N, C-alpha and C positions, 0 to 999 in steps of 0.2 A: 240260869238267868239270875243276876244279882237282884237283891231286894230293892235297889234303886232304879231298876230298869223300868221304862215306861212301855206298857203293852197297850196297843190300840186295837179295838175291834169296831169296825164301822158298819152300821146297818143303815141303808138309805130307804126313805119313803118320800112321797111327794111333800109331806109336811115337815119332816125333821130328819136329822142324822143322829144316830145313836153311837156314842163312842164309849168303850169300856176302858178305863185306866186303872192300873194296879196302884199307881201313885199319881197324885194330882200335881202337875208342874206349876211353876209360878206364872207362866204366861202361855197363851195359846195363839197360834196364827193359822188362819184358814185361807187357803187359796179358793177363790170363788170363780167358777167357770161359767156361770149362768147369769146373764144380765137381768133375769127376772127375780133373783134372790135379793133379800134384804138382810142387813146385819142388825140384830137386836142389840140394844144398848146394854142389856144385862143377859148373862148366861149362867145357868145353875147346873152344876154337876153333882150327881149323887155318888159318893164313895161306897166301896163295898161294905163299910160299917154303917151305912145309911145316913151318914153325915152329909149335909149339903154344903158345897163350896160355891161361892158366888164370884163371878168374873165380870169386869166392866170393860166395855169397848173403849180403847184409848187411841187407836189409829186406824185409818182406812187408806188403802192404796188404790189409785185410779190409773186407768190407761186410756189414752185417746190422743189423736193428733201426733202419733208416732213418738210420744214420750210419756213418762210417768209423773204423777203428782200425788200429793197425799194430804190428809187432814189429820190433825192431832187434837186430842181432847185432854185437857189437864184435869187435875183432881177436883177442881171446882166446877167442871163442866164447860168451861170456856173452850170455844172451838177455833182452831187456827188452820189455815190452808197454805200449802206451799207448792209453788210451781216455779222451778228453777229458771225457766225462760222469762217469766214475768216478774218474779219476786227476787231473783238473784239468790243471795244467801239469807234472806229474811223470810219470816212467815207473816202472813196477813191475818190479823185478828178479824174474824168474821162477824163479831158483835152478836153472836148467837150463843145460847147456852144449851148444851145437850140435854139438860134436865127439863127443858121447856119445848123441845121439838119432837116430832114423831120420827120413828125409825126410817121413814121414807126419805128423809133429807140426806141420809148417808149413801143412798143408792147411786147417785150421780154427782158430778161436780162440774164446775166451769160452765154453768148454764146448760147442763145436760149433755155437753159434748164429750164428757169422759165417764166411763162406767167403772163401778167398783170391781176390783180384781182380788182384793185381800182385806182381811180384818184381823187386827191384833187386840187380844183381850188380856188384861192383867188381873191376877188373883187379888181379891179384896182382902 
């Protein structure tokens, strides 16, 4: 195994998932299979040397109504929603800031008709 290989070990419990990485990648994407799960805005990973690496939620994918939609969060925390059927090629500024909302807001979209199916985190 090369020194750049990413090794994952996943341990599940009702409260958390533990992942062991030999090297921390610049981004992490999680498929979410349970509609009861929330995506935290911040994620902290401990490296083998005990250094903590922080990741920030930057995008959430949703599914419902037989198509996908997504929400983007820019570096300032501004939130944008995209639904190709209603927005075309544009994104809708939700006039919300991720720094002032609780994590529950990411669970659903489009007035609760779409559920979260994925979350993208970028290394700070």
